[in-house]
C-alpha positions as CSV (number, residue, x, y, z in Angstrom):
1,X,0.0,-0.1,0.2
2,X,1.2,3.4,-0.5
3,X,1.0,6.0,2.2
4,X,0.1,9.6,1.8
5,X,3.5,10.3,3.5
6,X,5.8,8.5,1.0
7,X,8.6,11.2,0.2
8,X,7.4,11.0,-3.9
9,X,4.1,12.5,-3.4
10,X,3.5,15.9,-3.8
11,X,0.7,17.1,-1.9
12,X,0.8,21.0,-2.4
13,X,-2.6,22.5,-3.7
14,X,-3.6,18.9,-4.2
15,X,-7.3,18.1,-4.1
16,X,-7.6,15.0,-1.6
17,X,-10.7,13.1,-1.1
18,X,-10.2,11.2,2.1
19,X,-12.6,8.6,3.5
20,X,-12.9,9.0,7.3
21,X,-15.1,6.8,9.6
22,X,-16.7,9.7,11.5
23,X,-19.7,7.4,12.4
24,X,-20.0,8.6,16.3
25,X,-22.4,7.9,18.6
26,X,-24.9,10.7,18.5
27,X,-27.7,11.8,21.7
28,X,-29.5,14.4,19.2
29,X,-27.6,16.8,18.0
30,X,-24.9,15.9,20.8
31,X,-21.9,13.6,20.3
32,X,-21.6,11.1,22.9
33,X,-18.1,10.0,22.1
34,X,-15.5,12.0,20.1
35,X,-12.8,9.0,20.0
36,X,-13.1,8.5,16.2
37,X,-12.6,12.4,15.3
38,X,-9.9,12.7,17.5
39,X,-7.8,9.8,16.1
40,X,-8.1,11.2,12.6
41,X,-6.7,14.8,13.7
42,X,-3.1,14.1,13.1
43,X,-3.7,13.2,9.7
44,X,-5.6,16.2,8.8
45,X,-3.2,18.5,10.1
46,X,-0.6,16.5,8.3
47,X,-3.0,17.4,4.9
48,X,-2.9,20.7,5.5
49,X,0.9,21.6,6.5
50,X,1.4,20.1,3.2
51,X,-0.8,22.5,1.6
52,X,-3.4,20.3,0.1
53,X,-7.4,20.8,-0.5
54,X,-9.3,18.7,1.8
55,X,-12.8,17.0,0.7
56,X,-13.8,14.7,3.7
57,X,-16.1,11.8,2.8
58,X,-17.9,9.5,5.9
59,X,-21.0,8.1,7.0
60,X,-23.1,8.3,10.2
61,X,-25.9,5.8,11.4
62,X,-27.9,3.8,8.9
63,X,-30.0,5.9,6.9
64,X,-30.7,3.3,4.1
65,X,-30.3,5.5,1.0
66,X,-32.9,7.8,2.4
67,X,-31.9,11.6,3.8
68,X,-32.1,11.1,7.4
69,X,-31.9,14.9,9.0
70,X,-31.3,13.5,12.1
71,X,-27.9,11.6,10.9
72,X,-26.5,14.7,9.4
73,X,-22.5,15.5,9.8
74,X,-23.3,18.7,10.9
75,X,-22.3,17.8,14.4
76,X,-19.1,16.2,13.7
77,X,-18.3,19.2,11.4
78,X,-19.0,21.9,14.2
79,X,-16.4,19.5,16.3
80,X,-13.9,19.4,13.8
81,X,-14.0,23.2,13.1
82,X,-13.5,23.9,16.7
83,X,-10.3,21.2,16.7
84,X,-8.9,21.9,13.6
85,X,-9.6,25.9,14.1
86,X,-10.3,26.0,10.2
87,X,-13.6,27.0,8.4
88,X,-15.3,23.7,7.0
89,X,-18.2,23.9,4.6
90,X,-20.8,21.2,4.5
91,X,-21.8,20.4,1.2
92,X,-25.3,19.4,0.8
93,X,-25.6,19.3,-3.1
94,X,-26.2,16.4,-4.8
95,X,-22.8,14.4,-5.7
96,X,-23.5,15.0,-9.6
97,X,-24.3,18.9,-8.9
98,X,-21.2,19.5,-6.8
99,X,-18.7,22.1,-8.6
100,X,-16.0,21.6,-6.0
101,X,-14.1,24.6,-7.2
102,X,-16.8,26.7,-6.0
103,X,-16.3,25.8,-2.3
104,X,-12.5,25.1,-2.1
105,X,-10.6,28.5,-2.7
106,X,-8.1,30.7,-0.8
107,X,-10.4,31.2,2.4
108,X,-11.7,27.7,2.7
109,X,-9.2,24.7,2.7
110,X,-11.8,21.7,3.8
111,X,-15.2,20.5,2.7
112,X,-17.2,17.8,3.7
113,X,-19.7,16.0,2.0
114,X,-22.8,15.1,3.6
115,X,-23.6,11.4,5.0
116,X,-22.8,9.4,2.1
117,X,-25.1,6.6,3.2
118,X,-27.8,9.0,2.3
119,X,-27.1,7.3,-1.1
120,X,-28.0,3.8,-1.7
121,X,-25.5,3.7,-4.4
122,X,-22.8,4.1,-1.8
123,X,-23.4,0.4,0.2
124,X,-24.4,-0.9,-3.5
125,X,-20.7,-0.2,-4.5
126,X,-21.8,1.3,-7.4
127,X,-19.1,2.2,-10.1
128,X,-21.2,5.3,-11.2
129,X,-21.2,6.4,-7.8
130,X,-17.6,6.3,-7.5
131,X,-16.5,7.7,-10.3
132,X,-18.9,10.9,-9.7
133,X,-16.8,11.4,-6.3
134,X,-13.4,10.5,-7.9
135,X,-13.7,13.5,-10.1
136,X,-13.9,16.0,-7.1
137,X,-10.3,15.6,-6.5
138,X,-6.4,14.5,-7.6
139,X,-5.7,11.7,-4.9
140,X,-8.2,9.6,-2.8
141,X,-6.9,8.8,1.0
142,X,-8.7,6.1,2.8
143,X,-8.3,6.4,6.6
144,X,-11.2,4.3,7.0
145,X,-10.2,1.1,8.5
146,X,-13.2,0.4,10.5
147,X,-15.0,0.7,7.5
148,X,-12.6,-1.4,4.9
149,X,-14.3,-4.5,5.7
150,X,-17.4,-3.5,3.8
151,X,-17.6,-3.5,0.2
152,X,-18.9,0.1,-0.5
153,X,-18.1,2.8,-3.2
154,X,-16.0,4.8,-0.8
155,X,-13.9,2.4,0.2
156,X,-13.8,-0.4,-2.9
157,X,-14.7,0.8,-6.6
158,X,-13.5,4.1,-5.8
159,X,-9.8,3.2,-6.3
160,X,-10.4,2.2,-10.0
161,X,-10.7,6.0,-11.0
162,X,-8.1,8.0,-8.8
163,X,-5.0,7.3,-7.5
164,X,-5.4,6.3,-4.3
165,X,-3.2,5.9,-1.1
166,X,-3.4,4.6,2.4
167,X,-3.7,7.2,5.8
168,X,-1.6,7.3,8.4
169,X,-3.8,5.9,11.0
170,X,-4.7,2.7,8.9
171,X,-1.1,2.1,8.0
172,X,-0.5,1.8,12.1
173,X,-3.7,0.1,12.5
174,X,-2.5,-3.0,9.9
175,X,0.9,-2.8,11.1
176,X,0.0,-3.4,15.0
177,X,-2.7,-6.0,13.9
178,X,0.4,-7.6,11.9
179,X,2.0,-7.5,14.8
180,X,-0.6,-10.0,16.5
181,X,-1.1,-12.6,13.1
182,X,1.8,-12.6,11.8
183,X,4.8,-11.2,13.9
184,X,4.2,-12.8,17.1
185,X,6.0,-12.3,20.6
186,X,5.3,-15.6,22.6
187,X,3.2,-16.4,24.9
188,X,0.5,-14.7,23.6
189,X,-3.1,-14.5,25.1
190,X,-6.4,-12.8,24.3
191,X,-9.2,-11.9,26.2
192,X,-12.7,-12.2,24.5
193,X,-16.3,-10.9,25.7
194,X,-19.3,-9.8,23.9
195,X,-22.4,-11.3,23.9
196,X,-22.6,-13.6,20.4
197,X,-20.1,-16.4,20.6
198,X,-21.1,-17.3,16.5
199,X,-20.3,-13.8,15.7
200,X,-16.8,-14.4,16.7
201,X,-16.0,-18.1,16.2
202,X,-14.3,-17.6,12.9
203,X,-11.9,-15.3,14.9
204,X,-11.4,-18.1,17.8
205,X,-10.6,-20.7,15.7
206,X,-8.1,-18.8,13.7
207,X,-6.4,-18.1,16.6
208,X,-5.7,-21.0,18.7
209,X,-3.3,-22.3,17.0
210,X,-1.3,-19.1,17.4
211,X,-2.3,-18.3,20.8
212,X,-1.5,-20.0,24.4
213,X,-4.4,-18.5,25.9
214,X,-7.9,-17.5,25.1
215,X,-9.9,-15.8,28.2
216,X,-13.9,-16.0,27.7
217,X,-15.1,-12.8,29.8
218,X,-18.8,-11.0,29.7
219,X,-21.7,-12.6,28.1
220,X,-19.7,-15.1,25.9
221,X,-18.4,-16.6,29.3
222,X,-21.4,-17.5,30.1
223,X,-22.1,-19.8,27.2
224,X,-18.8,-21.6,28.4
225,X,-20.5,-21.8,31.9
226,X,-23.6,-23.1,30.4
227,X,-22.4,-25.6,28.4
228,X,-20.1,-27.1,31.4
229,X,-24.0,-27.3,33.0
230,X,-23.4,-24.6,35.5
231,X,-26.5,-22.6,36.5
232,X,-26.3,-19.3,34.8
233,X,-29.8,-17.9,36.2
234,X,-30.8,-14.6,34.3
235,X,-27.9,-14.2,32.5
236,X,-27.5,-12.9,28.7
237,X,-26.4,-15.8,26.3
238,X,-26.8,-17.2,23.1
239,X,-28.9,-20.4,22.3
240,X,-28.1,-23.4,20.2
241,X,-24.2,-22.6,20.7
242,X,-23.5,-25.9,22.1
243,X,-21.2,-27.3,18.9
244,X,-19.7,-24.2,18.2
245,X,-18.5,-24.6,22.0
246,X,-17.3,-28.4,21.4
247,X,-15.4,-27.4,18.5
248,X,-13.7,-24.8,20.9
249,X,-12.5,-27.0,23.5
250,X,-11.5,-29.8,20.8
251,X,-9.4,-27.6,18.9
252,X,-7.9,-26.0,21.8
253,X,-6.6,-29.3,23.0
254,X,-5.1,-30.3,19.8
255,X,-3.1,-27.0,19.6
256,X,-2.4,-26.6,23.2
257,X,-4.2,-23.6,23.8
258,X,-5.5,-23.1,27.1
259,X,-9.3,-21.8,27.5
260,X,-10.0,-20.2,30.8
261,X,-13.4,-19.1,31.8
262,X,-14.5,-17.4,34.7
263,X,-14.1,-19.4,38.5
264,X,-16.6,-16.8,40.2
265,X,-18.7,-13.9,39.3
266,X,-20.2,-10.7,40.2
267,X,-24.1,-11.2,40.3
268,X,-27.2,-9.2,40.6
269,X,-30.7,-9.1,40.2
270,X,-30.8,-6.7,37.8
271,X,-28.2,-4.7,36.2
272,X,-28.5,-1.6,38.3
273,X,-28.2,-3.9,41.2
274,X,-25.2,-4.2,43.4
275,X,-22.4,-6.5,43.0
276,X,-22.8,-10.1,44.9
277,X,-19.8,-12.5,44.5
278,X,-20.5,-15.8,44.1
279,X,-18.3,-19.0,42.8
280,X,-19.6,-20.5,39.4
281,X,-21.2,-23.3,41.4
282,X,-23.6,-21.1,43.8
283,X,-25.9,-19.0,41.4
284,X,-29.7,-19.0,41.9
285,X,-32.4,-19.1,39.1
286,X,-32.8,-15.6,39.2
287,X,-29.3,-14.5,39.6
288,X,-27.5,-12.3,36.4
289,X,-23.8,-12.6,35.9
290,X,-22.9,-9.0,35.2
291,X,-19.1,-9.0,36.0
292,X,-15.9,-11.7,37.1
293,X,-15.1,-12.3,40.8
294,X,-12.0,-11.7,42.4
295,X,-10.9,-15.3,41.6
296,X,-11.1,-15.1,37.9
297,X,-9.6,-11.4,38.2
298,X,-6.5,-12.9,40.2
299,X,-6.0,-15.8,37.3
300,X,-6.4,-13.5,34.3
301,X,-3.7,-11.4,36.0
302,X,-1.4,-14.5,36.0
303,X,-1.6,-14.9,32.7
304,X,-0.9,-11.3,32.0
305,X,2.0,-11.3,33.9
306,X,3.5,-14.6,31.8
307,X,2.3,-13.4,28.3
308,X,4.6,-11.1,26.0
309,X,1.2,-9.9,23.8
310,X,-2.2,-9.7,24.4
311,X,-5.2,-8.8,22.5
312,X,-8.3,-7.4,24.8
313,X,-11.8,-7.7,22.3
314,X,-14.6,-7.4,24.8
315,X,-15.8,-6.3,28.3
316,X,-15.3,-8.2,31.3
317,X,-19.2,-7.0,32.7
318,X,-21.5,-4.7,32.5
319,X,-19.1,-1.8,32.9
320,X,-22.0,0.9,32.3
321,X,-22.9,0.2,36.1
322,X,-19.8,0.8,38.1
323,X,-20.5,-1.7,40.4
324,X,-19.9,-4.5,37.3
325,X,-16.8,-2.4,36.2
326,X,-14.0,-4.0,38.7
327,X,-13.0,-7.1,36.2
328,X,-12.6,-4.8,33.4
329,X,-10.7,-2.2,34.8
330,X,-8.7,-4.7,36.7
331,X,-7.8,-6.2,33.5
332,X,-7.0,-2.9,32.0
333,X,-4.6,-1.6,34.8
334,X,-2.5,-4.8,34.8
335,X,-2.0,-4.8,31.2
336,X,-0.8,-1.0,31.6
337,X,1.5,-1.9,34.4
338,X,3.1,-4.7,32.6
339,X,3.3,-2.4,29.6
340,X,5.0,0.3,31.6
341,X,7.7,-2.2,32.4
342,X,8.1,-2.8,28.6
343,X,6.9,-6.6,29.3
344,X,4.0,-6.9,27.1
345,X,2.6,-5.6,23.7
346,X,-0.5,-5.1,24.1
347,X,-3.9,-4.0,21.3
348,X,-7.5,-3.5,22.4
349,X,-10.2,-3.4,20.0
350,X,-13.9,-3.4,19.1
351,X,-16.2,-0.3,20.6
352,X,-17.7,-1.7,24.1
353,X,-13.8,-2.2,24.9
354,X,-12.4,1.4,23.3
355,X,-15.6,2.9,25.8
356,X,-14.2,0.8,28.6
357,X,-10.4,2.4,28.3
358,X,-11.7,5.9,27.9
359,X,-13.6,5.3,30.9
360,X,-10.5,4.6,32.9
361,X,-8.5,7.0,30.8
362,X,-6.0,4.1,29.9
363,X,-6.5,4.3,26.3
364,X,-2.9,6.1,25.5
365,X,-1.2,3.8,27.7
366,X,-2.2,0.7,25.1
367,X,0.4,0.1,22.4
368,X,-2.5,0.1,19.7
369,X,-6.5,1.0,20.2
370,X,-8.4,0.1,17.4
371,X,-12.0,1.6,17.3
372,X,-13.1,-0.7,14.3
373,X,-15.3,-3.5,15.8
374,X,-16.0,-5.6,12.6
375,X,-13.1,-4.9,10.2
376,X,-10.8,-5.5,13.2
377,X,-12.0,-9.0,13.8
378,X,-11.9,-9.6,10.4
379,X,-8.5,-8.8,9.8
380,X,-7.9,-11.1,12.9
381,X,-9.8,-14.0,11.3
382,X,-7.4,-13.8,8.3
383,X,-9.9,-12.2,5.7
384,X,-8.8,-10.1,2.6
385,X,-10.5,-6.8,3.7
386,X,-12.3,-5.3,0.4
387,X,-11.2,-1.7,1.3
388,X,-7.3,-2.9,1.7
389,X,-7.2,-5.2,-1.0
390,X,-8.2,-1.9,-3.3
391,X,-5.2,-0.1,-2.1
392,X,-3.1,-3.0,-3.2
């Protein structure tokens, strides 16, 4: 992949079409979490320093090819204006009506097109739509790793019609994940959570022969406990997963990969409750498992101590209630402690995991934190991501 930081690339006064993932959570018109915006500021600063003219492409939400005013990129534009201290024009015209020279001039170096998913052609990977986008600029940059597992016009077909480069963050993300999948420093352990084991089964199977330990936490661990015939009460779990879990244990045995799941848990009668610690053989039918307990935390800390590389995807409990955030906090704290001693390489990924680290203000202490969910997992699974493949 060619990077925008290539020495032979002249960006001076070039019109740069940059695909970002600014799909931030909104509460009305207020941005709940600006992490995805904050991460791309260095790339935009770099382009501005090189005297480039910037055309921002992004989406927000799932309008499914319809104009939905509540899913406008205006709140994102407003946030970027403050952070970049630059005028940014949000263009509402239809793609085929835009004359970009009417907007980019001496007084304006950045414009933003309205939500790409207002056009059904975007998600259909329509080549004519991709051509219309490409005509707006001299150079295309993909800085949206988290969208690169989608075969959409602005990350896939567009590269056929314009010189294309990868962004600074995209390069960092790919290289960080390659260190997990290709250049492994052993022993390596994976902490994996989330509620649905079926959505991550391919990733788990792909990692079993590479990892020494796979630690199941959160809702995913409940599936394991139920498979092992423990009472899980009213806890979240996924039905009809017995064969999947059986495969995981068989594969782990063949590949000498240890499967770890909770010994004790933090329970409540509801998500708003206080935490009561119970061993996994002590649960009642009206209990909900909402965190891991001290014995499990200690076990995971020991594994982190003996690991050289760690991958974390999915919180250990219902961290939104502070009473059930202790497991996630103790895991994060132990990883960061090992990192500060230069004894571990650590990567975290997925929206909830990022939210956990932001909550504890530990995001900057990891080697790399990915805002990507699906793309993060598919890369680890060993799949070719359409957006990355198109750049090659």
